[in-house]
N, C-alpha and C positions, 0 to 999 in steps of 0.2 A: 463734614465736621459742623454739627451748630451750635453759632458765635453765643456764647456767655458770657455776661457783662459780672464780674465781681466788684461786691462795694462792701468797705468797710471807714466802722467811725470811731471815735472815742471818746473819754469821758473827761478830756482835755476839750478845748475848744479847737480841734484839729480840721473842722469839715465833715463832709464824707468822702472817699477816693473813690475814684471808677477805673476800674481796667478791664481792656478784651485780656479775658480769662486764657485763651490760646495763641496771641500773639504779645501778652505783654505791655500792649500801649495802652500807655494813661488816656483817657478818653474825657474827664471832666471831674473838678472836683468842684463840690455843693459849701457853699460857706457856712460857717458859722451853726456849730453842731456840737453839744456836748451831751454825748447821750448813756444813759446808763446801760448794764449790760440787756440784752434783748428789749433793747427800746427802740432798734429799727428794723422797720416794714417795707415789703412792698406791696402798696395795695391794688390790688386787680389788675398790676400790668399798666393804672393810666399814673399812680405818680408814688413818691418814696414820703414815707411818714417817718416822723422819729420825737420822742417823749426827749425832756431835757430835764438834767440835772438842776435843782431849783436848790435855792440857799437853806440850812434847817429851819430859818425862821418864815418862808414864805409860807403863805394862806394858800397861794392856788398851783397847780400845774401848768404847765406849759408843753403841746405840743405842733410841730412844725410840719409845715405839707411844702414841696419841691415837685414842681415840672419837671420832668428828664431832662430838658435841653435848658433849665433857669439854673444859673449859680446861687442863686439867693430864694430862702423862703418867700414863698407869696404869700400864706395864708397862716396864721399865727393862730394858735386855740387854748385858753386858758382852763382845763377843767377845774374841779373844785378844791381840787389835793395834788401834790403833786404823783406822776404818775410813771412807775419803772416799768414793768415791760408793758408791748404795744402787739396784739395780731391782727393778723386780717385774715378771714375768708377769703376762697381762692379766686371768687369772683369779685370780691372786693368792696360787697354790699354793706358788711358791717367792718368795725374796727372793737377791738377789746382790750383795754387798759385796766394792768394791777395798781391800784393804790397803795401808797405805805400805810394806810391805816388796816390794810387786809379787805377792803372792799373794792369790787370787780365792777366795772362799767362797760355798758355795750352800746354802742351808738349807731347808728345808720347813714353809712357816708355819703348819699347823694341828697338827704336833707340836712343833715346835721346833728337829726335828734335824737337825745338819750332815752333809748328803748329801756334798758333796763339797769339798774344798781344793786348789788347785793353784799352783805357781809359774807366774806367767802374764808378768811383766815382769822386770826387770834392776832398775827404781826403784818407786817409788811408782805406784798407779794412780790415775789423774785422772775417767774416764768410762767408764760404761757402757750400753750400750743393745741391748734383742733387737731381731732381726728381726722382720717384721710376722706373719710367720709361728710365731713364738717357737719354730723350728728351731736359730737362731743366737745367739749371742750377741758382742757386739763389743765391744773393751775399748780404751783408748787409755790413756797412761802419762808418767810425767816423761822416761824414755828417749826420747823421741821415736817410738815403735813404735803401730802399730795392728794388732791381730789376732785375727784372727777365729777364733770355737770353735763346732763343729757339738756340738750337746747328744747325739746318740746318739754320737758319738765319747767323750767327758766320762761317760757311762753305759755305755758297754759293757768291760768290763775286758777281754775277748778283742782287739780293734779296740787298744785302749790299749797291752797289752804287743807287738803288728805294728808299729806305729804308730814312725816316729823322732822325731816330734813330736806335739803335741796339739791345736796349731792348723791351720785349713786353712788361711790366710794368714797373713805377717806381713808386712807393708806399713811401711817403715823410711826411707822417704824425708825424712820431716819431720827437721829439725835439732834443734827445740828441743821443750820440754814441749807434748803436745797438751791443746789446753785443754775440746776438745767434737766431739759427732759425731752426727751424724745420718745415717737410713736412710731409705730410699723403698719403694716398693711392690713386691715381687714375691718377697719370700723370698729363697732363694739365688741367685734374678734379679736381683736390685734391684742399686742404688748406693747409695754410703755416701758422707757425708760429712766428712772431719773439717779441723780448725783447729786451730792450734798459734803458739805463740811466737815462729816463724820467719815471721809474718806471712802467711802461706798461706792459702789453704783449697784442699783436692786432693780431686778425685772419684773415687772407684772402682769399677771392675766386679765384683761378685763370680761373675758367672755366670766371665767370662777371669783375675778374677784381675792385674788389671792396672791403671794408672793411665789414666784417661782426660783430666782436666785439671787444671791446675795454674792456681792464681791468685793475684797476688800482689796485695796490697792495701795503701795507705799507713800502718795500724796495726795493731798489733796485734789478732787478733780472739781476743774469749772466749766468742762465742755465735752458734749458727747454730741456724735453723730453712728448713725445705724448703716451700716452696708446694706444696698440696695436687697440683696438675695439674703438679708437678716438671718445670715450666720454665725456673722460675728461685729461688734460696735468698738468707735475708735473711742477713748476717752482723752481727754485732756489734762493732764497734772500742772500742779504748779512748781513741778521739780524740772519742768521743759519738755518733758515726754510727753509722747503721744503711743498709749498703752493701748493695743487690741487685745480684745477681751472675747472669750467665746458665749454666745447667745444658747447655743442649745448644745453641742459637743460635749464630751465628759469631759473637764478637763482635772489634772492630778496638782497634788501638793510638790511635785520635787523640780519645778521649775524655779527661773530666776526671780519671779515677779510675786508669785503667789497662786493661789488654786484657781483655774478658769483662765487666768491672762499667759494668752501663747505669744507674746510679742510684745515691738513697740519700735516706735520711729522716734528718731532725738539726733539734733544737732547742736547738743550742748547749749541750747539758747534759753532764753528766760523763759518765765510760768506761759503757759498756752492758755490763751483765755477765752477762745470761741471756735470751732469746728462747722465746716458747711460740705455737701458733695456736690460735684458738677453731677449734671443730668444723667450722665450715662454711670455715673457709679464706681469711675477709676481714680478720678481726680480727686484730693483731701485740699481741702482750702484751709489753712489754721491761721490763725491773729494770734500773736506777744504780743507782752507786757513790753518788750522794747521798742514797738511800732513799727515790728515786721509784720509784713503776712508773707506765708511759703505756701507752695503748692507740692503738694508730693503724689506721686506714681503711689497706688497703693499695691501693684502688682510686682514691684521692681522696687520697694520703700527707697527711692530717689524723691529727692527734691529738683521738681523742674523748673522751678518759676520762683523768684525773690520779687514782692513787691514792698516799695516804702512807702507806709502812710505819714508819718510825721513824726513828732517829737514824742507827741503821748503814748499812752499804750494806745492796742489796739482791743473794742471790746467788743463789737460786733461785725458779722460776716453774714453779707446773705451772695447768693449765686442765682442769678437772672436770666434765664433764657431768652436770646432777642426776639424767638419766635412770639414771646409773651408779652413783650415792648411794643411790637409790631400792631398787635393785633387788639386796637384801641377806638372801635368803632362802638364806643358806648354810649347811651343813652346824655351822659355831661357832654361828652367831647360832640356831639351830633349838633349839641347849642350851641358850639363854638367857646363854650367854658372851659379850662383845662382844668382845675381843680374845683371843689365841692364846696360851700361853705362852710364856715365855721360851728364846729362841734360844742352842742348846747354846755353850759356849765351846770344847769342843775334840769329837771326836768321839769314841763309846764305844771305838771299834776301836782297835789300839797301831797298826796302818797308816794313821791317821787316815781312813781311808774305808771307811763301815760301808755293810753292804748295802741298796742300793738300792730303795726301793720306791715306791710312789706312793696319793696320799692320795684315796681315791674319793668317801667319805662315810661312811652310817653303817647299821648295820641294826638294823631292830625300836628296841627303849629303849634300846639300849646307849650310853653317852656316849665310847666309847673308838673312834678311829679303825678305821675297817677296812682290816684288815692284809695286804693283796693285791700280790702283785709287780708289779713296772713292768710296764704293761701297754699294747699301742698302742691307737690312737682305735678300730679297726676292733672291737679285744675289748672295749673300754669300751660302745661301743654296742650289743656282743649282749649283755653282762650288763645296761644298763640296759633292754632291749626284754624279758629274762628276767624280771627284776625288776618289772617293767608287769603284763608275762601272771600273776604274783602277788599283783597288787595292791598292790604295795608303794610306800607314801606317799616315802620318800625317792629312789624312782625316776625319781618324778614331781616332782619338785623338782629332780631333777639333769635331765632332760628341759627343763621349765622354764627354769634357766639356761643349758642349750645354746642353746636357740633364742632366748633374749635376748643371747646372742653372737653367733648369727648375724645377728640384724637389726641389732646394731649397726655387724657389720661389713659387712653388706647397706649401712647409709646410708653408710657411710662410702665405699664404691665408687661409688653415686652423687653423692656430691658429688666424687669426683674427676673422673668423666667429667665432670659437667658445666661443673666449671672448665678442664679440657681441651678441652670443645667451645665454651668463652667463648676459649679462647684460639687454638683455631683458625679462629672466628668471624672473629675481630679480625683475624689474619693475612690473610685472604681479604680483608675490608675492606681494610686497607693495600694488599694486593697490587692489586684493582682502582682505587683512590683513584691510586696510584702511574702504574698503566697510562693511565688518566684525562688526568692532568698532563702523562706524555710525549707523548699522541696530541695534546693542545690545542698 
């Protein structure tokens, strides 16, 4: 069983708690962290970042960086405005933040440069998530809108000028604040699920750009997590229950909770604030308003472990594989620096959009990032092959990182297919048993 790390933070200054998911041992507690919901992120397995709650009168935001083995924040960032949600791409190259003004900011992590800023919503951004192939960014906000942004559009100046608007889709069926968003597998063909204070969760198709399912819950839902097999999703309510809702199967209105809700996990605790799955998709980790973190076995519906975070309510949960933490041969670490430079508060250019470039690594003994034009994956692979022919150690390191990423994605794919097989197998058994009973 692959070791996994559970991390939890709170809106009060209770720090960040870290536990071994399977043994239950507390490993470390990061100090002085008061994070908003969706404001805690693991950046490429290299370090932890968290946006910080600020006084209403504060003119700037605050984002802190921690090394894995240091209790105190080592780098402090002060963006132009308070930041609510934070999200990083899988490689940790970019970090994206949603502002209270409705603006979205994208920074290049190794240099700290502000690459893009755009007005995304009419009110504060509440949640951000990348699609599994990193090509799309999905945002939710206090204005009730869920918007889908193509990174190709965001970085393509010509397309930006020709387009009527930057987003691919703007879903506006929610009537109140969006509280959480989860995405499935499949990139631009995936489904996304959004939760709102209007007591609904909505399932959307990215390929069709339309609503597939609307589910009304008995309570406001603040957190959602998709089962890896994408047969059901889990919705954490303010009434203390974690509802199990069907994504594809036909639901009935005769059950206890309502249409498409097929069950729940509950121990009569306070409001559920955040949810996250273990890598194998069996254990569901939930954070609560009472400061507790509970680990559920989704097969038996039993609690298998409880962590106590602190006095304040838990509002963020991360589950990080140790394999990800141990793969730290990044260009940043090769030069002896555990953390990147601070994020730019403003872009260098007057129109707030600097020339967009990608960070590829380093040449020889230079400590400066390679300043190359934004390139496609095909071009990057060609450059890697060329550097390998020259015997470059930097290229070898990049190739190792690429293989590790492909391995992680392959393992996730295997687990997803295994889960789908188990669901199909159980469905076949149920059909056979129903047939036998009918025949008897």
